[in-house]
N, C-alpha and C positions, 0 to 999 in steps of 0.2 A: 443586396450587398454581396460582395465577393468574399468567400471564406479564405482566410490566410492563417497558416499555422507557423508559430515561432517557437524555436526550441532553445532552452538554455543548455548548460553543460552537464547538469546533474544526471540526466538519463536520455541522452541523444538517441540511442538505439530504439527506445520505446517511441519517441517522437517520430522517428523516421518510419517505423512500422505503422503508426497511426496515420501518418501522411499517405503512405502507400494504400491503405484501406480506404481512406477518404477519396483519394484520386480515382480509385476504381468505382466508387459509388457516385462520384460527381462527373464521371466521364461524359463529355459532350456538353456539360453545363458551363464549365470554366476550365482554365488552364491548371497547371500544377499548383497545389495549395501550399507547398512548403516554401517558406519565405527565407531567403538568405539573410543571415544576421552575423555580424562580427562582434564577438565577445572577447575582449582582451584585458590585460592587467597593466596598470601603470607600474613603474619601478617600485613604488612604495606599497603595492598590493591593491590599490583601489581598482574597482571594476569599471571598464569602459564598454558601452554597448552602442552599436550603430545598426539600425535596420537598413539593409542594403536595397530594398525594393519599396515601391510606393504602396502604402496601406491606407491612404486617405479614403475614408468612408467604408473601409472593409470591416467584416466581422472577424476580429482577430482572436485567435486561441493561443495562449502561451503555455507550453507544456514544461513544467519544472517541479519535480518533487523537492522537498527540503530536508533530505537526509544528509548524512555526514559528507563533507563539512557543512553543518546546518547553517551557520551564520553566513558563510560565503554564498551558499546556494539561495538562501532567503534574500540576501542583499541583491544578488544578481536578478532574482525574480522581480523585486521592487523596481529596480532600474529599468528592466525591460518593459514593465507596465508603464512607467513614466515616459519611456521613449515612444511607445505606441500611442499614448495619449497625446503627446506633443507632435506626433506625426498625423494627428487628426483621424485616428481610427474611429469607425462608426460605433463599435461595441467591443469591449475587451473582456474576454472570459479567461480566467486563469484555471488551468487544468493541473491540479496538484495531486498526483497519484498517491504520494505519501505526505501527509500534513504534519510537519515537525512541530515540536513544542506542545504537542497535544497532551502529554502526560501532566502538564501543569495547568489543569483545567479548573482548579478550585483552591481555596485557602485551607489547607489541611494542617498548617503549622503557623505560628505567629510570624508576622512580618515577611511573608513570601508573596511573590507576584502571581497573577493569573495570566501566564504568558500566552496561553492559547487565545485568549481574548485580545491581548496586545497585538499578536500577529494578525488576527482578523481585522483589527482597526487599521493596521499598517497597510494591508492589502487594499482595503476600501479607500483609504485616504490617498494611496498612490494612484488610484484611478480605475481599479477593477470594477466591472459592472456585474460580474457573475462568477461563481466558483463551481468547479466540478472536482470532486475528490472521491476517495475510496476508503472504506472501513476506518473511520475516525476512531481514535482511542476511546473516546466517549461520545455517543451520539448527540448529546446536548450541545456539543461545540457548534453544531449547525446554527443554534440560536445566538451564537456570538456574532454572527454576521448580520449586517443591516442590508445586505444585498441577496438576491436569490442564490441558493446553494443546493446543488444536486449531490446527494450522498449515495454513491454506488456501492455495491457489495460484491466481493469476490466469490461468494457462496456458489453462484451458478457454475463458475469455472471449476471450483473444487469438487462439487457434487458430481458433475458430469465425469470428471477424471476418476474419482473414487468408484463410481458406478461402473465405469468401463474396466476397472481392475478385477471385478468379480462380485460375488454375493456380499451383501451387507446385512444379512438376516440376523447375524449374531453380534451386531455392533452395539456398543455403548459409547455415547459422546460425553467427554469430560472437559470441564473448564479447569485450567491449571490454577485458577484462583477465584475468589468469590466475585470479583469484578467482571469476569467473563461468562458468568452463568447465563445471562440473556442470550449471548452469542451461541452458547452450547445448546440452549433450548431451541433456538432457531434451526440449527443443524439437526437436532433430534427430530424436529418436525418434518424435515425433508426426508429423513431415513425411517421415520415412524418407529423410533426406538427410544429407550430410556436414556436419561442423561444424569450427570452428577457433577460434583466439583471437588476440588482439593484445597484444603486450607493450607496457608503457607505463612512463614515468617521471614521477612527480608532482613538479613543481617546488615548488608551494605549493597551498593549498586551492582556488585558482581556475585554475591552469595545469597542463596535462597535455601531455607530449610522447610520441607513439607511437614505438616503436623498430622493430618488425618485425611482419609478418603471418604467422601460422603457419596454413597451409591455403590451398587454391586458390580464389580468388574471381574469377579472370579469366573474363569472359563470363557470370557468374552474377548473379542477383538475391540480395541479401544481407539477412538479418534479423539485426540486432544486438539482443541481449537483455540486460537488466540489471534489478536490483530497484529502483533509485532514481536520480534525477538532480536536481541542484539548480542548479549553474552550467552544466550541459550540456557541460562541457569534455571529459569522457571520451567521451561519446556522439559529439560532433562530431569529435573527433580520430579515433575509430574509423571514422566515415563517410569522412573524408578519406583515411585509409590504405587503405580498401577501394576507393575510387574510383581512387586512384593505382595500385592493383594490378589494375585492369581491371573492377571491378564495374559492371554496367549499371544497377543500381538499388539504393538502400540505404534500408531502413525500420527504425526502431527500435521495440522494444516494451519499455516501462519501466513497472513496476507503479506506483511512487509518484512522482508529479510534484511535486517540492518547489521549484519554480522560484523563483529569486531574480531580482532586476532584471537582474543580469549574465547569468543564464541566458536570460531572455526576449530580451535584446539580441543575444546570440550566436545564438539560434535564428533570429532575424529576419535576421541578416547572412549566415548560411551558405547555401551552395547545394548542398552534397554530399548532404544528408539529404532524401529525398523526402517522408517523413512520420514523425512521432513519435507513437506510440500509447501512451496511458497510461490510468489508471483514476481513478475518483472516490473513491479511498481518502482523498485530501485534498480540501479544498474549492476547486476550481479554477473560474475564470470560464468563461463560455460562449463558446468560441472561434468558434462558428458564427455569432455575432452581434457582429461587430467594433464596431458602434456602441455596444454596452453595456460594452465594455472600459474600464477605467481609463486615463487618459492615459499612464501609465507603461508600459503594455503595448502593443507594436507590433501593428498590424492585419494583418500578413501572415504570421502564424505557421501552420505546417503541423502542427497538433497535433489529434489526435482523442482524445476522452475516452470511454472505455467504462464501462458501468454494472456494478459488482460487487455492488450491493445484493441481487439475487436469490441470489447465492452465500451472502452473510452471513445473509439471511433464512432460507434453507433450513437452514443450519448451526444457527442459533438454534432453529428449529422442531424439528429433530431432537434437539437437546440437551434441549429442554423436554420432548419426548415420549420421551426415553431411547432413541432410535434411532441406528443407525450413521450416520456421515457419510462413510464410505469412498467411496461413489459420487461424492462431490463432487470427488474428486481425479482423476477420469477425464474424458477428452474424448470426446464422442459421435462414433462413427464411427472411433475409433482403438483 
């Protein structure tokens, strides 16, 4: 089968970067893998998709995270799957760098939905044969799919970056809430250091109060790890708690930067967090060029965006060639 990559509008720069890497690896085997697609809107806002090239019998990969606007990006993804299926694609793999609606993964209140399962059902019913995603909010969401699902981790990218910045011998890894303790434990294993967590109380969607720090951070550099941040409330509250308990430096590693206007303003106003490292699973602006930022985004943000396109490109290439992707879960040198 020929490999064809289709991109939605949610994060086209990431899709183009993945296509570039795939073309380099597939050189001499086939032509360019990036497939031209027309995505438009009807006057009433409905999404129109047309695949502009032949994909009959192809191994099609659709790259589309479902970050904000979540409903629009999700619907666009479903329509692209249907278009590929009706164009007689041989296999359809949806590459969802950020899987939206993952917060709603259980019934924790009366009469609420399990939307993470609903989205999994929608993707399958639309015609997806396989899913590749990264750092799900809850790992058990993999089980919501009745089709093969490859769950990648951003940890190899974060660890290599942090290691390149200098010594991590005085490091402590902290989870900003109880739900992230397993993630913190994994990072602590990479760095061979201690880990802890911070208890919190969420007042509302934008307000978080920390209650206590479990673990010794006094005199240590702290790495706070989480899968996503939008309003930055949890991450900043964790940084403040660590500073109050004697941390000498606080860095956050968050896979999915879903920053809202509130999040940007909070990041600009705070002083406790030395740096926030995230990835390009969502389409973020270039923080290294403040002059190019929109007026609504402050110019003094301490945000570093790392590239995860090589991880996705390698996972897609190995899937296409029916090879194992186990090696992608490990960090070189650990």
